C-alpha positions as CSV (number, residue, x, y, z in Angstrom):
1,M,4.0,13.4,3.3
2,Q,1.4,10.7,3.8
3,L,-0.7,12.2,0.9
4,L,2.4,12.3,-1.4
5,G,3.2,8.6,-0.5
6,T,-0.3,7.6,-1.3
7,T,-0.2,9.4,-4.6
8,L,3.0,7.8,-5.6
9,L,1.7,4.3,-4.7
10,I,-1.4,4.8,-6.8
11,A,0.8,6.0,-9.7
12,A,3.0,3.0,-9.4
13,S,0.1,0.6,-9.3
14,L,-1.3,2.1,-12.5
15,L,2.0,1.5,-14.2
16,L,2.1,-2.1,-12.9
17,A,-1.4,-3.1,-13.9
18,Y,-2.7,-3.7,-17.4
19,T,-6.1,-2.0,-16.9
20,H,-9.3,-1.7,-18.8
21,P,-11.8,1.1,-18.2
22,V,-14.1,0.4,-15.2
23,V,-17.6,-0.6,-16.4
24,A,-20.6,1.5,-15.5
25,Q,-23.7,-0.6,-15.1
26,E,-25.5,1.2,-18.0
27,S,-22.8,0.2,-20.4
28,V,-23.6,-3.5,-20.1
29,P,-25.2,-4.8,-23.3
30,D,-28.6,-6.5,-23.2
31,S,-27.0,-9.8,-24.2
32,V,-24.9,-10.0,-21.0
33,V,-25.8,-10.5,-17.3
34,F,-23.3,-8.6,-15.1
35,E,-23.1,-9.2,-11.4
36,K,-20.8,-7.6,-8.9
37,N,-19.6,-8.3,-5.4
38,I,-20.1,-12.1,-5.2
39,E,-18.1,-13.6,-2.3
40,Y,-16.1,-16.6,-3.4
41,T,-13.8,-17.3,-0.4
42,N,-13.2,-15.8,3.1
43,P,-9.6,-16.3,4.2
44,D,-8.7,-14.5,7.5
45,D,-12.1,-12.9,7.4
46,Q,-11.3,-10.9,4.2
47,H,-14.6,-11.8,2.3
48,L,-12.9,-11.9,-1.1
49,Q,-15.3,-11.1,-4.0
50,L,-15.5,-11.4,-7.7
51,N,-17.5,-9.7,-10.5
52,M,-19.1,-12.0,-13.1
53,A,-20.3,-11.5,-16.7
54,R,-22.2,-14.2,-18.5
55,P,-24.3,-14.7,-21.6
56,K,-28.0,-13.9,-21.0
57,A,-29.2,-16.3,-23.8
58,G,-28.2,-19.9,-24.4
59,H,-28.3,-23.0,-22.3
60,G,-24.6,-23.7,-21.8
61,P,-22.6,-25.1,-20.3
62,F,-20.3,-22.2,-21.2
63,P,-16.5,-22.1,-21.0
64,A,-15.2,-19.8,-18.3
65,V,-12.3,-17.4,-17.8
66,V,-10.7,-16.1,-14.6
67,C,-9.2,-12.6,-15.0
68,I,-6.6,-11.5,-12.5
69,H,-5.6,-7.9,-12.0
70,G,-2.1,-6.5,-11.6
71,G,-0.7,-3.9,-9.2
72,G,2.7,-5.2,-8.0
73,F,1.0,-7.7,-5.6
74,R,0.2,-4.8,-3.4
75,A,-2.4,-2.7,-5.2
76,G,-5.0,-2.8,-8.1
77,T,-8.6,-3.9,-8.1
78,R,-10.7,-6.4,-9.8
79,E,-12.8,-3.6,-11.4
80,S,-10.0,-3.1,-14.0
81,F,-11.1,-6.2,-15.8
82,N,-14.9,-5.6,-15.8
83,T,-14.8,-4.5,-19.5
84,L,-12.8,-7.6,-20.6
85,C,-15.3,-9.8,-18.7
86,I,-18.2,-8.3,-20.6
87,Q,-16.4,-8.7,-23.9
88,L,-15.8,-12.3,-23.1
89,A,-19.4,-12.8,-22.1
90,E,-20.5,-11.4,-25.5
91,R,-18.3,-14.1,-27.0
92,G,-20.0,-16.9,-25.1
93,Y,-17.9,-17.2,-21.9
94,V,-18.7,-16.9,-18.2
95,A,-16.0,-14.5,-17.1
96,V,-15.0,-13.4,-13.6
97,T,-12.6,-10.8,-12.3
98,V,-11.3,-11.6,-8.8
99,S,-9.9,-9.8,-5.8
100,Y,-7.1,-11.4,-3.9
101,R,-5.1,-10.7,-0.7
102,L,-2.4,-8.1,-1.2
103,A,1.1,-7.6,0.2
104,P,2.7,-6.6,2.5
105,K,0.1,-7.8,4.9
106,Y,-0.4,-11.0,2.9
107,Q,2.7,-12.4,1.3
108,F,3.2,-15.3,-1.0
109,P,1.5,-17.7,-1.3
110,A,-1.7,-16.1,-0.1
111,A,-2.6,-14.6,-3.5
112,V,-1.9,-18.0,-5.1
113,H,-4.2,-19.7,-2.6
114,D,-6.9,-17.1,-3.4
115,V,-6.9,-17.4,-7.2
116,K,-6.9,-21.2,-6.9
117,A,-9.9,-20.9,-4.6
118,A,-11.6,-18.8,-7.3
119,V,-11.1,-21.6,-9.9
120,R,-12.5,-24.2,-7.4
121,W,-15.4,-21.9,-6.7
122,L,-16.3,-21.8,-10.4
123,R,-16.3,-25.6,-10.6
124,A,-18.4,-25.9,-7.3
125,N,-21.0,-23.5,-8.8
126,A,-20.9,-24.8,-12.4
127,D,-24.5,-25.9,-12.4
128,K,-25.8,-22.6,-11.0
129,Y,-24.0,-20.5,-13.6
130,Q,-24.0,-22.9,-16.5
131,I,-20.3,-23.4,-16.6
132,D,-18.4,-26.3,-18.2
133,P,-16.0,-27.3,-15.5
134,D,-13.7,-28.9,-18.1
135,R,-13.2,-25.6,-19.9
136,I,-11.8,-23.0,-17.6
137,G,-9.0,-20.6,-18.7
138,T,-7.3,-17.6,-17.1
139,T,-5.7,-14.3,-18.0
140,G,-4.0,-11.5,-16.2
141,G,-1.4,-8.7,-16.5
142,S,1.8,-8.0,-14.6
143,A,1.4,-9.4,-11.1
144,G,-1.9,-10.9,-12.4
145,G,0.1,-12.4,-15.3
146,H,2.3,-14.1,-12.7
147,L,-0.7,-15.5,-10.8
148,T,-2.3,-16.6,-14.0
149,Q,0.9,-18.4,-15.0
150,F,1.2,-19.9,-11.6
151,L,-2.2,-21.4,-12.0
152,G,-1.1,-22.9,-15.3
153,V,2.0,-24.6,-14.0
154,T,1.0,-25.8,-10.5
155,G,-2.1,-27.8,-11.2
156,G,-2.3,-30.6,-8.6
157,V,0.5,-29.1,-6.4
158,K,-1.3,-29.5,-3.0
159,K,1.0,-27.1,-1.1
160,F,-0.5,-24.2,-3.1
161,E,-4.2,-25.0,-2.8
162,G,-4.7,-23.3,0.6
163,D,-7.9,-23.7,2.6
164,G,-10.2,-21.3,0.7
165,G,-13.1,-23.8,0.4
166,N,-14.4,-26.3,-2.2
167,A,-11.4,-28.6,-1.5
168,D,-13.1,-31.4,-3.4
169,F,-12.8,-29.5,-6.7
170,S,-9.7,-29.0,-8.9
171,S,-8.0,-25.7,-9.4
172,N,-6.5,-26.7,-12.8
173,V,-6.9,-24.5,-15.8
174,K,-7.0,-25.5,-19.4
175,C,-5.1,-22.5,-20.9
176,V,-3.3,-19.3,-19.9
177,V,-3.0,-15.9,-21.5
178,N,-0.2,-14.1,-19.6
179,F,0.4,-10.4,-20.2
180,Y,3.9,-9.5,-19.2
181,G,4.0,-11.5,-16.0
182,P,7.4,-12.2,-14.3
183,S,8.5,-15.8,-14.5
184,D,11.8,-15.8,-12.6
185,F,12.1,-13.5,-9.6
186,T,15.8,-14.4,-9.1
187,K,16.6,-12.4,-12.2
188,S,14.2,-9.5,-11.7
189,Y,16.3,-7.1,-9.6
190,D,18.8,-5.9,-12.3
191,A,16.2,-5.7,-15.1
192,S,13.2,-3.9,-13.4
193,V,12.8,-0.4,-12.2
194,D,10.8,-1.4,-9.1
195,A,11.6,-5.1,-8.3
196,A,13.8,-4.0,-5.3
197,E,10.7,-2.2,-3.9
198,V,8.0,-4.7,-4.8
199,L,9.5,-8.2,-4.3
200,P,10.6,-7.9,-0.6
201,L,7.1,-6.9,0.3
202,F,5.7,-9.9,-1.5
203,L,8.3,-12.4,-0.5
204,G,9.4,-11.2,3.0
205,G,12.9,-10.1,2.0
206,N,15.2,-9.5,-0.9
207,L,17.0,-12.1,-3.0
208,Q,19.9,-12.4,-0.5
209,E,17.5,-12.8,2.4
210,Q,14.8,-15.0,0.9
211,R,16.4,-16.7,-2.1
212,H,14.4,-19.9,-1.7
213,R,11.1,-18.0,-1.7
214,H,12.1,-16.2,-4.8
215,I,12.7,-19.6,-6.5
216,E,9.6,-21.2,-5.1
217,S,7.3,-18.3,-6.2
218,S,8.7,-18.2,-9.8
219,P,6.5,-20.0,-12.3
220,L,9.6,-20.9,-14.4
221,Y,10.6,-23.5,-11.8
222,W,7.3,-25.2,-11.8
223,V,7.0,-26.0,-15.5
224,T,6.3,-29.7,-16.2
225,P,4.8,-31.5,-19.3
226,E,1.4,-31.1,-17.5
227,A,1.5,-27.3,-17.7
228,A,-1.4,-25.6,-19.4
229,P,-1.0,-24.3,-23.0
230,T,0.2,-20.7,-22.7
231,L,0.2,-17.5,-24.7
232,C,2.6,-14.8,-23.4
233,I,2.2,-11.2,-24.7
234,H,5.1,-9.0,-23.8
235,G,6.7,-5.8,-25.1
236,T,10.4,-5.3,-25.8
237,N,10.5,-1.9,-24.0
238,D,9.0,-3.1,-20.7
239,K,10.9,-1.4,-17.8
240,Y,9.0,-3.3,-15.1
241,V,9.1,-6.9,-16.3
242,A,11.8,-7.6,-18.8
243,H,10.8,-9.2,-22.1
244,E,13.4,-11.9,-21.4
245,Q,11.1,-13.2,-18.6
246,A,8.6,-14.3,-21.3
247,V,11.3,-15.8,-23.5
248,W,12.6,-17.9,-20.7
249,L,9.2,-19.2,-19.8
250,I,8.1,-20.0,-23.3
251,D,11.4,-21.8,-24.0
252,R,11.0,-23.9,-20.8
253,L,7.4,-24.7,-21.7
254,L,8.3,-25.8,-25.3
255,A,11.2,-27.9,-24.0
256,S,8.6,-29.6,-21.7
257,D,6.5,-30.4,-24.8
258,V,3.8,-27.9,-23.8
259,E,2.0,-25.8,-26.4
260,A,3.3,-22.3,-25.9
261,K,3.6,-19.1,-27.9
262,L,5.2,-15.7,-27.4
263,M,3.6,-12.6,-29.0
264,T,6.3,-10.0,-28.9
265,I,5.3,-6.4,-29.2
266,E,8.2,-4.4,-30.6
267,G,8.7,-1.3,-28.6
268,G,5.8,-2.2,-26.4
269,D,5.9,-0.8,-22.9
270,H,4.4,-2.2,-19.6
271,G,0.7,-2.0,-20.3
272,F,1.1,-1.2,-24.0
273,G,-0.2,2.3,-23.2
274,K,2.1,3.8,-25.9
275,S,1.2,1.2,-28.6
276,P,-1.0,2.5,-31.5
277,P,-4.7,1.5,-31.5
278,E,-4.2,-1.1,-34.3
279,V,-1.6,-2.9,-32.2
280,K,-3.8,-2.9,-29.1
281,A,-6.6,-4.4,-31.2
282,E,-4.2,-7.1,-32.5
283,I,-3.2,-7.9,-28.9
284,E,-6.8,-8.3,-27.8
285,N,-7.7,-10.4,-30.8
286,A,-4.8,-12.7,-30.0
287,R,-6.2,-13.2,-26.5
288,F,-9.7,-14.0,-27.8
289,D,-8.4,-16.3,-30.5
290,F,-6.3,-18.3,-28.0
291,F,-9.3,-18.8,-25.7
292,A,-11.5,-19.7,-28.7
293,K,-9.0,-22.4,-29.7
294,H,-8.6,-24.0,-26.3
295,L,-12.0,-23.4,-24.7
296,Q,-14.6,-23.2,-27.6
297,S,-13.4,-25.6,-30.3
298,D,-15.0,-29.1,-30.6
299,T,-11.6,-30.7,-29.7
300,T,-11.6,-29.2,-26.2
301,K,-14.3,-31.5,-24.9
């Protein structure tokens, strides 16, 4: 029974995470430096690490992107974004994919504290890695999309900073690319096949038991005019995070005078695994284009 439970958990995490193939070292192009297992913070003696890809040539400073994996807040690994980090490095970014503390042992806001610590770490080490601290963006999928969006809407909110180090540096991000991340947990239960299983583990109880924590952990309720420009990419046939979650978020951002765009994938499932190759290519190009606009153009400085 234990083996069966582990198998089911792994299968569920694969559905919840928008994953890229794990990178073998020999697949790293000559133009990129790829480093693994760099510790960026150590909450509760967890020694959290990141993998980094950066351009080998050029003097920088380079824009940076923080990639955050999915997995229902309780599974997934940073390795799933190794390929994306290398693709970003080939385009002139310093890109990192980060681990964070997982539920149920670590509940909200531990994961938020960790990804904010990762952004602060990049700024604290900007000179070492030739990073422009004023040009840091973020992207993630599913649970990682939620954490990515949380970074984008809670800049300067001290209660979510945690004590993960480099407190003198900001955790603000300049832009967000959010792949099917939930925005309002209070409306997740009736429109998701696994919210009733996942959210109590992350929030310490269901909606009736922990309603305030469901609200507090929902990016939708933290939107202000200071939120980061956001691109949401979401499929209309997503059974895990309803497409409406992205609609509500984009509408709230636009109403707050924040640049925001929703890229709707008609018939797209959670992870876009059933989408044809040309659609997947269009999705990735949209991510790269959004980062280029907000992190590489002359107007970003």
